[in-house]
SEPAMI-786897 format. One line per field, with one value per residue: x, y, z of N, C-alpha, C in turn; residue number from 1. Coordinates in steps of 0.02 Angstrom, whole numbers. Layout:
BEGIN
nu	[X_...] .
nv	[Y_...] .
nw	[Z_...] .
cau	[X_...] .
cav	[Y_...] .
caw	[Z_...] .
cu	[X_...] .
cv	[Y_...] .
cw	[Z_...] .
k	[NUM_...] .
This chain:
BEGIN
nu	[49_43_88_-17_-131_-140_-175_-314_-369_-481_-549_-700_-858_-903_-1029_-1149_-1263_-1222_-1199_-1087_-1048_-1141_-1243_-1300_-1478_-1519_-1644_-1740_-1678_-1677_-1824_-1858_-1781_-1853_-1984_-1943_-1918_-2029_-2127_-2123_-2178_-2303_-2356_-2351_-2459_-2559_-2671_-2606_-2481_-2356_-2327_-2311_-2200_-2105_-2103_-2040_-1919_-1869_-1868_-1773_-1658_-1658_-1660_-1529_-1438_-1488_-1465_-1326_-1281_-1342_-1270_-1139_-1170_-1266_-1217_-1073_-1056_-1009_-1036_-1071_-1113_-1093_-1153_-1251_-1185_-1084_-1157_-1196_-1073_-1038_-1154_-1117_-1003_-1021_-1123_-1045_-943_-1023_-1097_-1015_-896_-942_-963_-1024_-1163_-1179_-1057_-989_-1060_-993_-883_-926_-942_-810_-737_-814_-777_-643_-652_-715_-606_-522_-590_-606_-474_-427_-542_-593_-507_-552_-678_-845_-938_-849_-828_-955_-967_-852_-885_-1015_-963_-895_-995_-1061_-950_-952_-1081_-1065_-957_-1020_-1121_-1043_-933_-829_-916_-946_-961_-1050_-1155_-1205_-1243_-1360_-1346_-1318_-1432_-1464_-1436_-1375_-1491_-1507_-1499_-1565_-1574_-1648_-1782_-1822_-1935_-2042_-2158_-2082_-1945_-1950_-1961_-1838_-1753_-1799_-1754_-1615_-1594_-1647_-1554_-1436_-1473_-1496_-1360_-1294_-1366_-1333_-1197_-1198_-1253_-1158_-1051_-1104_-1115_-989_-809_-770_-886_-906_-805_-829_-953_-910_-819_-907_-993_-908_-772_-647_-641_-639_-529_-430_-436_-357_-404_-389_-456_-455_-423_-517_-642_-615_-611_-740_-804_-758_-810_-945_-960_-930_-1035_-1140_-1098_-1120_-1261_-1294_-1237_-1317_-1446_-1429_-1429_-1541_-1636_-1602_-1519_-1438_-1474_-1432_-1505_-1510_-1425_-1506_-1576_-1691_-1677_-1573_-1644_-1748_-1687_-1630_-1749_-1791_-1699_-1720_-1856_-1868_-1775_-1640_-1471_-1503_-1524_-1637_-1702_-1678_-1722_-1857_-1895_-1864_-1960_-2077_-2068_-2058_-2181_-2269_-2236_-2309_-2421_-2388_-2335_-2427_-2451_-2363_-2263_-2286_-2244_-2120_-2125_-2227_-2161_-2063_-2132_-2166_-2055_-2020_-2119_-2089_-1966_-2003_-2105_-2061_-1914_-1811_-1845_-1960_-1937_-1885_-1990_-2084_-2001_-2010_-2152_-2159_-2068_-2143_-2274_-2253_-2135_-2040_-2036_-1914_-1837_-1837_-1741_-1624_-1621_-1561_-1542_-1461_-1484_-1395_-1475_-1539_-1549_-1400_-1253_-1098_-983_-1014_-1051_-930] .
nv	[-60_103_283_366_286_252_371_392_295_269_264_165_246_274_174_248_193_68_-33_-28_108_199_344_468_480_634_706_631_632_761_785_703_767_895_842_786_899_972_895_882_1002_1002_895_942_1009_928_822_715_744_767_651_572_628_601_460_453_498_402_302_351_336_191_144_188_100_-25_-22_-17_-133_-230_-193_-243_-377_-427_-377_-388_-516_-535_-604_-534_-498_-395_-266_-198_-191_-102_8_44_77_195_274_272_335_473_506_490_585_702_692_652_739_861_905_993_921_931_933_829_712_707_627_498_422_401_330_217_177_147_51_-46_-79_-136_-253_-307_-338_-454_-538_-541_-609_-737_-870_-892_-970_-939_-798_-752_-794_-732_-600_-598_-618_-501_-421_-467_-439_-303_-274_-325_-248_-110_-134_-168_-92_59_187_307_264_146_198_147_21_31_105_260_372_500_608_751_817_864_1033_1183_1319_1424_1471_1376_1259_1119_1087_1144_1113_979_967_1013_918_810_862_856_716_666_718_654_519_539_561_452_352_401_380_231_209_256_174_45_61_61_31_-28_-81_-179_-268_-304_-380_-479_-544_-599_-681_-777_-806_-869_-845_-701_-671_-729_-637_-531_-468_-397_-486_-475_-332_-266_-312_-277_-132_-109_-153_-60_64_39_27_169_249_182_199_337_353_292_383_498_449_431_565_613_532_564_486_327_158_1_-93_-98_-193_-308_-456_-450_-329_-360_-443_-356_-286_-376_-421_-306_-314_-439_-446_-324_-352_-447_-404_-297_-133_-44_-126_-139_-9_-5_-111_-57_42_-47_-136_-40_27_-83_-111_-26_-76_-208_-194_-200_-331_-383_-501_-593_-514_-533_-661_-664_-580_-663_-761_-683_-654_-788_-821_-732_-782_-903_-880_-756_-759_-674_-560_-413_-301_-343_-380_-272_-177_-254_-258_-120_-100_-173_-112_23_81_174_114_-11_21_-52_-154_-98_-82_-201_-314_-424_-529_-612_-722_-764_-887_-901_-942_-908_-979_-1088_-1034_-992] .
nw	[-3_-50_-12_-49_-58_73_128_95_171_304_459_497_533_693_774_853_913_956_1105_1195_1172_1191_1169_1295_1310_1292_1276_1347_1474_1508_1511_1612_1721_1723_1758_1889_1964_1965_2017_2166_2197_2150_2213_2352_2370_2382_2504_2553_2508_2567_2625_2507_2454_2546_2539_2410_2438_2513_2419_2335_2412_2430_2302_2250_2326_2291_2158_2138_2205_2124_2015_2041_2075_1979_1845_1861_1919_2050_2201_2321_2492_2562_2550_2624_2745_2704_2668_2802_2855_2787_2847_2982_2975_2937_3038_3157_3144_3154_3265_3374_3351_3307_3171_3027_2952_2808_2768_2833_2774_2655_2679_2696_2580_2555_2657_2657_2521_2551_2646_2567_2489_2571_2602_2472_2425_2484_2462_2328_2259_2269_2233_2202_2330_2425_2425_2451_2590_2653_2634_2700_2829_2850_2854_2976_3074_3067_3122_3246_3297_3296_3396_3512_3517_3550_3648_3571_3454_3454_3537_3654_3615_3540_3438_3340_3400_3403_3297_3217_3104_2925_2899_2815_2853_2971_2927_2852_2860_2898_2750_2658_2696_2683_2543_2505_2558_2471_2345_2372_2396_2273_2185_2225_2188_2044_2010_2041_1971_1837_1833_1840_1722_1631_1662_1631_1496_1434_1397_1522_1574_1478_1492_1617_1609_1513_1591_1676_1597_1539_1618_1581_1446_1445_1518_1432_1334_1381_1494_1655_1781_1914_1946_1878_1949_2070_2061_2013_2128_2226_2178_2178_2321_2351_2320_2379_2515_2520_2505_2628_2722_2687_2733_2861_2912_2866_2936_3064_3138_3157_3166_3251_3208_3071_3022_3022_2954_2878_2805_2714_2628_2584_2492_2405_2359_2277_2181_2119_2094_2009_1899_1873_1834_1751_1681_1716_1802_1952_1993_1952_2038_2169_2172_2181_2284_2392_2375_2397_2524_2611_2623_2661_2785_2878_2898_2996_3071_2965_2847_2796_2752_2651_2556_2524_2459_2354_2288_2250_2166_2058_2025_1963_1867_1798_1770_1730_1793_1817_1740_1598_1546_1552_1470_1349_1316_1293_1184_1093_1074_1094_1056_931_759_719_836_937_909_955_1096_1189_1312_1395_1528_1667_1700_1581_1444_1394_1332_1321_1297_1234_1112_1069] .
cau	[0_73_56_-78_-177_-152_-207_-384_-401_-511_-589_-773_-891_-929_-1100_-1167_-1308_-1193_-1224_-1034_-1033_-1214_-1253_-1354_-1533_-1527_-1714_-1770_-1653_-1710_-1894_-1852_-1767_-1903_-2030_-1928_-1909_-2100_-2166_-2142_-2211_-2373_-2376_-2362_-2525_-2611_-2670_-2559_-2425_-2295_-2315_-2291_-2138_-2068_-2089_-2003_-1853_-1849_-1862_-1708_-1603_-1652_-1638_-1465_-1409_-1505_-1440_-1253_-1284_-1355_-1215_-1085_-1197_-1295_-1173_-1011_-1054_-984_-1090_-1059_-1173_-1071_-1177_-1290_-1128_-1052_-1212_-1193_-1007_-1060_-1200_-1086_-945_-1049_-1147_-991_-917_-1074_-1124_-954_-851_-981_-958_-1087_-1183_-1161_-966_-978_-1080_-950_-831_-955_-922_-737_-728_-843_-733_-587_-683_-726_-537_-494_-631_-600_-407_-421_-603_-607_-464_-579_-725_-904_-965_-804_-844_-1020_-954_-809_-928_-1057_-918_-876_-1059_-1069_-908_-977_-1130_-1040_-924_-1064_-1150_-999_-870_-833_-989_-964_-988_-1101_-1209_-1225_-1270_-1415_-1327_-1325_-1501_-1475_-1380_-1406_-1512_-1490_-1533_-1567_-1585_-1697_-1836_-1844_-1965_-2106_-2158_-2017_-1885_-1955_-1954_-1767_-1729_-1811_-1705_-1550_-1597_-1646_-1486_-1398_-1500_-1477_-1288_-1285_-1391_-1291_-1134_-1205_-1273_-1094_-1010_-1124_-1103_-914_-768_-767_-939_-898_-756_-864_-994_-873_-795_-969_-1022_-855_-712_-588_-631_-623_-441_-388_-436_-311_-438_-368_-516_-452_-422_-580_-691_-600_-629_-813_-832_-741_-853_-1013_-957_-929_-1107_-1178_-1085_-1159_-1325_-1293_-1229_-1378_-1504_-1417_-1438_-1614_-1676_-1577_-1479_-1434_-1478_-1396_-1552_-1494_-1391_-1545_-1581_-1742_-1643_-1542_-1698_-1783_-1643_-1630_-1816_-1789_-1662_-1753_-1926_-1856_-1728_-1567_-1428_-1531_-1521_-1697_-1735_-1668_-1763_-1920_-1908_-1868_-2032_-2127_-2060_-2077_-2253_-2300_-2213_-2352_-2478_-2367_-2312_-2476_-2447_-2312_-2217_-2292_-2223_-2064_-2156_-2263_-2115_-2023_-2175_-2175_-1988_-2016_-2166_-2050_-1918_-2034_-2146_-2033_-1853_-1768_-1875_-2013_-1911_-1875_-2069_-2106_-1972_-2040_-2216_-2147_-2039_-2196_-2333_-2251_-2072_-2035_-2013_-1843_-1808_-1832_-1680_-1565_-1619_-1565_-1510_-1447_-1475_-1372_-1528_-1562_-1515_-1353_-1189_-1044_-927_-1036_-1052_-862] .
cav	[0_169_338_396_251_247_432_389_245_300_212_165_284_244_159_274_149_15_-22_9_181_227_411_477_507_704_733_593_654_832_787_679_818_942_810_776_965_1003_846_895_1061_983_837_970_1046_876_815_666_759_763_576_539_648_562_388_460_512_334_268_373_297_121_130_184_43_-86_-21_-28_-199_-259_-188_-289_-451_-442_-367_-412_-581_-538_-620_-499_-485_-336_-200_-172_-158_-37_70_58_114_266_302_281_381_533_510_495_654_760_673_659_791_923_928_1008_865_932_915_753_671_689_575_442_374_389_280_161_150_116_-12_-101_-94_-191_-312_-338_-365_-532_-572_-547_-662_-802_-883_-926_-972_-908_-728_-748_-817_-681_-539_-607_-616_-438_-402_-486_-408_-229_-274_-335_-183_-59_-148_-175_-45_118_221_352_233_108_226_103_-46_50_145_337_390_573_640_809_816_913_1099_1227_1376_1432_1483_1319_1208_1100_1058_1170_1081_918_973_1022_852_779_875_831_644_662_736_591_468_557_559_377_317_419_340_162_206_268_113_-10_70_84_-27_-64_-123_-232_-305_-341_-423_-524_-589_-632_-726_-822_-780_-891_-804_-627_-665_-741_-566_-479_-431_-422_-497_-450_-271_-249_-318_-230_-60_-100_-154_10_118_28_58_241_277_153_244_397_344_284_451_535_414_447_631_613_494_590_436_260_97_-71_-148_-93_-258_-366_-496_-429_-274_-390_-477_-312_-255_-431_-415_-258_-335_-493_-425_-278_-375_-453_-382_-252_-69_-16_-175_-114_57_-24_-153_-21_77_-95_-150_14_36_-140_-109_16_-119_-270_-185_-217_-411_-393_-556_-619_-481_-564_-726_-647_-555_-714_-788_-644_-672_-855_-819_-704_-829_-954_-853_-709_-762_-621_-502_-378_-248_-365_-387_-202_-164_-304_-225_-54_-116_-206_-74_108_103_180_66_-17_54_-114_-188_-66_-90_-263_-320_-499_-541_-675_-776_-778_-933_-875_-972_-879_-1028_-1134_-997_-989] .
caw	[7_-55_27_-75_-44_142_143_88_207_353_497_485_581_760_785_917_944_992_1170_1233_1164_1181_1200_1344_1280_1311_1287_1394_1540_1518_1526_1683_1759_1733_1797_1950_1997_1969_2050_2238_2201_2141_2262_2417_2376_2407_2568_2566_2465_2606_2647_2448_2449_2600_2506_2359_2467_2536_2357_2306_2449_2427_2233_2252_2346_2252_2086_2149_2211_2065_1962_2055_2072_1909_1788_1882_1939_2108_2241_2378_2542_2610_2532_2688_2793_2671_2692_2876_2862_2764_2892_3040_2974_2940_3110_3218_3135_3178_3337_3420_3331_3292_3109_2992_2912_2732_2753_2854_2727_2591_2699_2701_2525_2549_2705_2628_2475_2590_2677_2513_2461_2618_2596_2404_2414_2496_2449_2260_2232_2279_2185_2222_2393_2472_2418_2496_2661_2680_2641_2763_2889_2859_2878_3045_3109_3075_3161_3319_3309_3311_3451_3568_3511_3592_3651_3531_3388_3472_3565_3703_3595_3510_3378_3356_3395_3403_3254_3183_3030_2874_2903_2764_2880_3024_2901_2798_2902_2865_2688_2627_2706_2645_2469_2493_2563_2413_2297_2390_2379_2196_2151_2229_2142_1973_1997_2047_1907_1770_1834_1821_1653_1593_1681_1591_1418_1427_1398_1590_1576_1431_1533_1679_1579_1480_1643_1709_1560_1529_1643_1549_1381_1462_1540_1371_1286_1406_1543_1727_1812_1993_1944_1845_1987_2125_2036_2018_2206_2261_2151_2215_2391_2360_2304_2440_2576_2512_2526_2701_2753_2685_2759_2933_2923_2849_2987_3126_3174_3129_3227_3242_3167_2998_3000_3021_2895_2827_2764_2650_2593_2544_2435_2357_2327_2237_2118_2084_2059_1946_1843_1895_1780_1697_1706_1750_1855_2020_1999_1952_2100_2222_2178_2186_2354_2443_2369_2423_2600_2641_2641_2694_2852_2924_2921_3053_3058_2895_2802_2752_2720_2590_2516_2495_2404_2285_2254_2220_2097_2007_2001_1925_1803_1769_1806_1712_1827_1783_1687_1531_1523_1543_1408_1289_1308_1262_1120_1045_1071_1094_1030_858_722_723_896_978_896_997_1170_1201_1375_1414_1596_1677_1711_1516_1422_1356_1351_1278_1288_1178_1051_1033] .
cu	[49_53_-1_-134_-199_-187_-284_-413_-425_-546_-661_-804_-908_-999_-1119_-1224_-1289_-1189_-1145_-1020_-1099_-1209_-1307_-1409_-1543_-1601_-1749_-1742_-1678_-1779_-1890_-1841_-1827_-1962_-2016_-1922_-1982_-2137_-2182_-2172_-2286_-2401_-2392_-2432_-2582_-2615_-2619_-2489_-2354_-2280_-2283_-2219_-2087_-2054_-2049_-1925_-1827_-1831_-1788_-1646_-1605_-1629_-1569_-1421_-1420_-1477_-1362_-1251_-1291_-1305_-1155_-1107_-1219_-1254_-1101_-1000_-1014_-1031_-1070_-1109_-1138_-1113_-1212_-1230_-1096_-1099_-1213_-1130_-1009_-1095_-1161_-1033_-975_-1086_-1096_-961_-957_-1084_-1072_-905_-883_-968_-1027_-1101_-1174_-1093_-958_-998_-1033_-889_-865_-936_-848_-717_-757_-806_-679_-595_-688_-653_-508_-528_-609_-530_-396_-479_-611_-558_-490_-636_-788_-928_-916_-813_-902_-1000_-906_-850_-973_-1024_-903_-943_-1072_-1017_-920_-1028_-1110_-997_-965_-1108_-1106_-943_-876_-899_-1000_-981_-1049_-1169_-1248_-1260_-1344_-1408_-1325_-1386_-1506_-1425_-1415_-1426_-1500_-1527_-1521_-1580_-1652_-1771_-1861_-1866_-2020_-2106_-2094_-1955_-1889_-1946_-1875_-1733_-1742_-1772_-1641_-1544_-1600_-1590_-1432_-1411_-1486_-1411_-1271_-1301_-1359_-1231_-1138_-1212_-1201_-1051_-1026_-1111_-1041_-865_-764_-824_-953_-857_-788_-905_-965_-847_-855_-995_-972_-798_-654_-585_-605_-546_-407_-389_-395_-353_-420_-425_-520_-455_-487_-641_-677_-613_-700_-840_-817_-799_-916_-1008_-952_-999_-1150_-1166_-1117_-1225_-1332_-1284_-1290_-1440_-1493_-1440_-1518_-1662_-1654_-1547_-1477_-1436_-1444_-1441_-1554_-1460_-1441_-1559_-1639_-1729_-1610_-1600_-1743_-1744_-1634_-1694_-1815_-1757_-1692_-1811_-1909_-1826_-1662_-1533_-1457_-1523_-1578_-1719_-1729_-1723_-1834_-1932_-1904_-1939_-2078_-2121_-2078_-2147_-2286_-2289_-2269_-2408_-2451_-2350_-2368_-2482_-2402_-2265_-2219_-2270_-2167_-2088_-2183_-2218_-2080_-2059_-2180_-2102_-1989_-2061_-2130_-2000_-1946_-2070_-2115_-1954_-1811_-1798_-1931_-1991_-1905_-1957_-2089_-2077_-1994_-2101_-2205_-2123_-2090_-2251_-2315_-2188_-2080_-2014_-1942_-1803_-1787_-1769_-1614_-1561_-1620_-1514_-1513_-1431_-1431_-1411_-1552_-1517_-1462_-1285_-1134_-1000_-948_-1040_-990_-846] .
cv	[58_221_366_355_247_315_436_337_272_249_217_211_236_236_187_235_88_21_-1_82_219_302_414_509_584_725_691_611_718_827_754_724_863_904_805_844_992_959_862_957_1052_933_884_995_985_859_761_682_747_695_555_565_611_488_396_466_433_292_279_339_225_104_138_126_-14_-83_-39_-97_-243_-256_-239_-362_-470_-437_-402_-483_-591_-551_-603_-488_-423_-264_-171_-141_-104_22_87_98_184_303_319_331_455_557_529_559_704_747_683_716_854_941_948_950_877_919_848_701_651_649_506_388_355_335_215_136_113_54_-73_-125_-142_-250_-347_-370_-439_-568_-589_-592_-731_-812_-905_-913_-935_-834_-719_-753_-757_-615_-535_-596_-541_-402_-398_-444_-331_-225_-275_-266_-132_-70_-141_-128_10_153_268_333_187_142_184_39_-26_92_222_357_453_609_699_801_870_984_1147_1303_1373_1438_1431_1270_1178_1069_1080_1133_1007_909_976_957_806_800_857_753_630_667_681_532_481_543_478_342_328_385_270_160_220_205_49_-2_102_25_-68_-105_-185_-283_-342_-390_-489_-574_-631_-698_-789_-793_-808_-857_-733_-624_-675_-681_-513_-435_-452_-426_-462_-375_-234_-256_-284_-154_-51_-106_-90_63_109_48_130_271_241_192_318_408_331_344_499_511_432_520_652_592_522_536_373_205_37_-118_-142_-161_-320_-400_-469_-366_-310_-418_-418_-285_-304_-440_-364_-275_-391_-479_-376_-313_-384_-443_-344_-177_-33_-59_-154_-56_40_-66_-115_11_25_-119_-98_30_-26_-138_-70_-28_-191_-261_-196_-290_-428_-446_-590_-584_-515_-632_-708_-613_-605_-751_-752_-653_-738_-853_-788_-740_-878_-933_-799_-712_-716_-549_-464_-324_-273_-370_-322_-179_-199_-273_-156_-60_-132_-154_9_125_124_119_53_-5_-12_-156_-151_-75_-167_-271_-396_-504_-606_-734_-798_-840_-912_-902_-957_-942_-1082_-1097_-996_-1056] .
cw	[-1_-8_14_-65_30_163_144_134_277_398_490_540_636_761_848_952_981_1061_1211_1223_1152_1212_1248_1299_1316_1327_1340_1459_1560_1539_1599_1728_1782_1771_1872_1992_2008_2018_2126_2243_2184_2190_2336_2425_2383_2480_2589_2523_2507_2617_2578_2441_2488_2564_2437_2382_2491_2470_2335_2346_2433_2357_2221_2264_2313_2189_2089_2164_2158_2010_1980_2056_1998_1844_1804_1901_2006_2164_2316_2412_2587_2594_2588_2741_2767_2682_2749_2884_2842_2815_2959_3041_2984_3020_3160_3209_3154_3247_3388_3414_3317_3229_3086_2948_2841_2722_2782_2803_2666_2607_2700_2649_2522_2597_2691_2567_2498_2618_2626_2488_2509_2621_2524_2396_2424_2461_2374_2223_2229_2229_2229_2291_2440_2475_2466_2565_2692_2678_2698_2830_2904_2889_2964_3098_3115_3117_3236_3336_3326_3376_3513_3569_3553_3595_3599_3464_3399_3501_3624_3677_3547_3443_3392_3341_3400_3361_3219_3119_2991_2888_2850_2791_2932_3001_2860_2847_2869_2797_2646_2632_2684_2570_2453_2504_2507_2357_2311_2370_2301_2159_2162_2192_2071_1963_1995_1992_1853_1778_1816_1741_1603_1612_1631_1513_1417_1427_1469_1599_1536_1455_1577_1656_1546_1537_1682_1669_1547_1557_1605_1476_1398_1480_1479_1326_1325_1469_1605_1767_1888_1994_1924_1904_2054_2119_2042_2089_2243_2249_2185_2285_2400_2361_2370_2505_2572_2533_2593_2745_2750_2729_2837_2952_2914_2907_3056_3168_3133_3176_3199_3201_3090_2973_2996_2952_2845_2785_2702_2606_2546_2484_2390_2319_2269_2169_2080_2055_2000_1890_1863_1824_1725_1722_1747_1800_1925_2036_2005_2020_2152_2233_2191_2261_2397_2435_2410_2511_2640_2667_2680_2757_2899_2945_2972_3036_2991_2841_2757_2725_2650_2538_2486_2446_2346_2252_2222_2160_2045_1981_1952_1868_1765_1789_1786_1755_1784_1722_1613_1503_1507_1476_1344_1267_1272_1198_1068_1028_1063_1058_959_811_707_784_940_974_936_1062_1180_1259_1391_1486_1609_1689_1633_1491_1376_1374_1303_1257_1229_1112_1023_1009] .
k	[1_2_3_4_5_6_7_8_9_10_11_12_13_14_15_16_17_18_19_20_21_22_23_24_25_26_27_28_29_30_31_32_33_34_35_36_37_38_39_40_41_42_43_44_45_46_47_48_49_50_51_52_53_54_55_56_57_58_59_60_61_62_63_64_65_66_67_68_69_70_71_72_73_74_75_76_77_78_79_80_81_82_83_84_85_86_87_88_89_90_91_92_93_94_95_96_97_98_99_100_101_102_103_104_105_106_107_108_109_110_111_112_113_114_115_116_117_118_119_120_121_122_123_124_125_126_127_128_129_130_131_132_133_134_135_136_137_138_139_140_141_142_143_144_145_146_147_148_149_150_151_152_153_154_155_156_157_158_159_160_161_162_163_164_165_166_167_168_169_170_171_172_173_174_175_176_177_178_179_180_181_182_183_184_185_186_187_188_189_190_191_192_193_194_195_196_197_198_199_200_201_202_203_204_205_206_207_208_209_210_211_212_213_214_215_216_217_218_219_220_221_222_223_224_225_226_227_228_229_230_231_232_233_234_235_236_237_238_239_240_241_242_243_244_245_246_247_248_249_250_251_252_253_254_255_256_257_258_259_260_261_262_263_264_265_266_267_268_269_270_271_272_273_274_275_276_277_278_279_280_281_282_283_284_285_286_287_288_289_290_291_292_293_294_295_296_297_298_299_300_301_302_303_304_305_306_307_308_309_310_311_312_313_314_315_316_317_318_319_320_321_322_323_324_325_326_327_328_329_330_331_332_333_334_335_336_337_338_339_340_341_342_343_344_345_346_347_348_349_350_351_352_353_354_355_356_357_358_359_360_361_362] .
């Protein structure tokens, strides 16, 4: 090939619709942001508006934790059960800084994700070198160690075994009270949720996301293509802990404290239910699942001890009749009846529960 021929050879145009390089749908994001800003201003005029805004704040917190847990388990294939403990690490970090050292909550909450990420790094270095059930056991051991430490540790951390029950809440000024304060808390939680969701979107549709899913589907093939499975999974684990810790810090100052009951087993079941019901290994699944579980919980709470039983039956039913969760079902209906012609081919998500064997294809 001579110089003149080489000069006219150009790379093919990048397919922006291809999943790894997908552009952010700006119109959809703009519309969602506008709705999110206007929604509390409308709800506050209703008799139950403040209650609904409170549920939305709870949804934002839970959805952040569920999304990032789904990212490392559903997309990354890392079966970690340390997510609740990392949430607690973030909550206790901010709570101690405010309760014991007198820091401003808005400053203290910024340290929650940092400490949670450091804790994840300490967990991940030995744990992510292992496989399968050993990862589950070690992360559950960390969960239990964190619970014991918050119960029996120094009083400025344990609060006498009950946790930090009197932590300063977010304050927006002496004149910001009542419904106005609730709206500000909503905006703060919504901003946290939006940033966390956007980062997940970019991670999934990036070379990091491709590497993670390749390792999940066939670790042997991924490693043979030059992917360092330990570094990739450790990076994903630390990023997940960062946003989980941020959600924990916000929850502490929103609730005015954090209790040791955060480590109770029903908490893990709730988060797992959000992921399984919504759609394991899908982008929108945990968001949908968080909305469903939080909505159902307003009715299930009246069942008392039978609440977890009914929730378990719902999870079992989803596993049998919709093993990929409800998000693929909803997405399929949208693509079939509402999506523009040809658009359905662009939005393809293959969850780890789908019949998909990369090794056989190769």
